[in-house]
C-alpha positions, 0 to 999 in steps of 0.5 A, spaced: 755 137 671 751 138 677 745 142 678 749 148 681 754 148 674 748 147 670 744 153 672 750 157 672 752 155 665 744 158 663 744 163 658 739 169 660 734 172 656 732 178 660 725 180 658 724 186 662 730 192 663 731 199 662 737 203 659 744 203 661 747 210 662 754 212 659 760 213 661 759 220 661 755 220 667 758 224 673 758 222 681 757 214 680 757 213 687 751 217 689 747 214 682 749 207 684 746 208 691 740 211 688 739 205 683 739 201 689 732 203 691 725 205 689 725 211 693 725 218 690 732 222 690 730 226 695 730 220 700 736 221 705 742 217 701 744 215 708 739 211 709 739 208 702 746 206 704 744 202 710 740 197 705 742 191 703 741 192 696 746 198 696 752 193 700 750 188 694 751 193 689 758 195 692 760 188 692 759 187 685 762 193 683 768 191 687 768 184 684 768 186 677 773 192 677 780 190 674 785 196 677 789 195 682 787 201 687 781 200 691 777 206 688 772 202 685 766 207 685 770 212 680 768 214 674 770 210 667 773 212 661 769 210 655 774 204 654 774 202 661 766 202 661 765 198 655 770 193 658 767 193 665 760 192 662 762 186 658 765 183 663 759 183 668 754 181 662 759 176 660 760 172 667 753 171 668 751 169 660 747 174 658 744 173 651 739 178 650 736 184 653 729 186 651 729 194 653 723 198 655 724 204 651 719 208 655 723 209 661 729 214 660 734 216 666 736 223 667 743 221 665 746 221 658 743 214 656 746 209 651 742 208 645 740 201 643 746 200 638 751 203 643 748 198 648 749 192 644 756 195 643 758 195 651 755 189 653 756 184 647 749 183 648 743 182 643 738 188 644 731 188 642 726 194 644 719 194 648 713 199 646 710 202 652 703 204 650 702 210 655 708 214 653 706 213 645 699 215 647 702 221 650 706 223 644 701 222 639 696 227 644 701 233 643 701 231 635 694 231 634 688 235 636 682 231 635 680 224 639 679 221 632 686 223 629 690 221 635 686 214 636 688 213 628 695 215 629 696 211 636 693 204 633 697 205 626 703 206 630 701 200 634 699 196 628 706 197 625 710 196 632 713 189 629 715 192 623 719 198 626 723 193 630 719 192 637 718 185 640 712 187 645 708 192 649 708 194 656 703 198 660 704 202 666 697 203 668 699 201 675 703 207 676 697 212 673 691 209 676 691 202 678 689 195 674 682 195 675 681 195 667 674 195 664 671 196 658 670 203 656 664 207 651 667 211 645 663 217 648 667 216 654 673 216 651 672 222 647 670 226 653 676 224 657 681 226 651 678 232 650 679 234 658 686 231 657 687 235 652 685 242 655 688 240 661 695 242 658 698 236 661 702 231 658 702 225 663 696 221 662 693 218 668 685 218 666 682 211 668 677 212 663 682 213 657 687 208 659 682 203 660 679 204 653 686 204 650 688 197 653 681 194 652 681 196 644 689 195 643 688 188 645 685 185 638 691 189 634 696 185 639 693 178 639 693 179 631 701 180 631 702 175 637 706 180 641 706 180 648 703 185 653 707 186 659 704 190 665 707 193 671 704 190 678 706 191 685 713 194 687 715 200 684 717 207 684 715 211 690 709 214 687 705 208 685 699 206 689 701 198 691 694 197 693 691 198 686 697 194 683 694 187 685 694 183 679 687 180 681 684 186 680 685 185 672 680 179 672 675 182 668 681 184 663 684 177 663 677 174 662 676 178 656 682 177 652 687 172 655 681 167 653 682 170 646 689 169 645 692 176 648 699 174 651 699 177 658 706 178 662 706 180 669 712 184 671 716 184 678 709 182 682 712 183 689 708 183 694 703 180 689 708 174 686 703 169 690 697 172 686 701 172 679 702 165 680 695 163 681 693 167 675 698 164 671 696 157 673 688 158 672 689 163 665 691 161 658 696 166 656 698 169 662 706 169 664 710 172 670 716 174 673 719 177 680 724 181 677 725 187 681 726 183 687 732 180 684 736 186 685 733 190 690 731 185 695 737 180 695 735 177 702 728 175 699 730 172 693 730 165 694 723 165 699 719 170 693 722 165 688 719 159 692 712 162 693 711 164 686 712 157 684 707 154 689 702 154 684 705 156 677 707 152 672 715 153 671 713 154 663 709 161 665 715 164 669 720 168 667 727 171 668 728 179 668 732 184 672 728 190 671 735 193 671 737 200 669 742 205 669 748 201 671 751 194 670 752 192 677 744 192 677 744 186 672 749 183 675 746 183 682 739 181 679 742 175 675 747 172 681 741 172 686 736 169 681 741 163 679 742 162 686 735 162 688 734 157 682 739 152 685 736 152 692 729 151 689 731 145 684 735 142 689 730 141 694 725 138 689 728 131 691 722 127 687 723 130 680 728 127 675 734 131 673 732 131 666 726 135 668 729 140 672 734 142 667 728 142 662 724 147 667 731 151 668 732 152 661 724 155 660 725 160 665 732 162 663 731 163 656 726 158 652 720 161 654 721 168 653 724 166 646 718 163 644 714 169 647 717 175 644 721 172 638 718 166 635 713 170 631 718 175 629 723 170 627 718 167 623 716 173 619 724 175 618 725 167 615 719 168 610 722 175 607 
């Protein structure tokens, strides 16, 4: 088997993705175009359809559509949708999806059980910290009761089926994470509660949450994902530079916290640097795989300039429609082939070992090793 065949045969563990929507969703062409960009839905759709990502999504849909007519963007029946999803996930050898449950599209979504049914892929869930903090704020009136409820919830996460955690601090204020006094956190909570707003954006409170939940995550040996860089139009990408996390990493990665940096573009080189100097730091370049198809090869090469191959993971960051998963896997595997083909002085056996790590082995160890050990001990 040559290198290209080896890469194409690789199972994929997608360690960061989102819900699929159901076959009931209407206006499939518009929705598929909207998820081919990170722009808000108010952005002119005609410009979105002049992006390369939209054309790759359309080509993916056309390739897997099995009917004789060419209207490959029409709605599906339930059974057609199941067959269509399964054909895409099977073709790219997806074996497992780790779904961030904190983001829910404005469409009827498939439940975790339904997602497993329509994809024939094993699914586990990721606990989004800010979303749960918001939920508990609505249930508890005092800082003390809110904090107790949140910490108990986090401590029970593995028991409740989660395999990791995620923070969207970068969306809410940035990645300048610092230690916060309890008195300051209490004051921030009171202001938040009295504001009447559910959305958690206060930097003081988010820093307090992440800094003080870290020991619970270390104890459970569960990874903490961070959104980094490229994302929705409302994120301040300047504040999403992972180099701003240095104080947090100095404190917690040294104490065993597993930190996974997601997306990372245009900070993929910075993320690779951090993974090369801090213990327990991992990263991916997920969102560029489906949404920046012309740059996947270059970004992968740049991300791995300094980083160990054992710290780099596959993810799609896909949501809503299966075409996004398909494009992400296709472009990523093509980039892997080109990258490893260029490594003339590395033995084939070593290349194959690194490819396995990237595609599924490292993520399996990070997210599932402790869980599987716990289940085997029951």
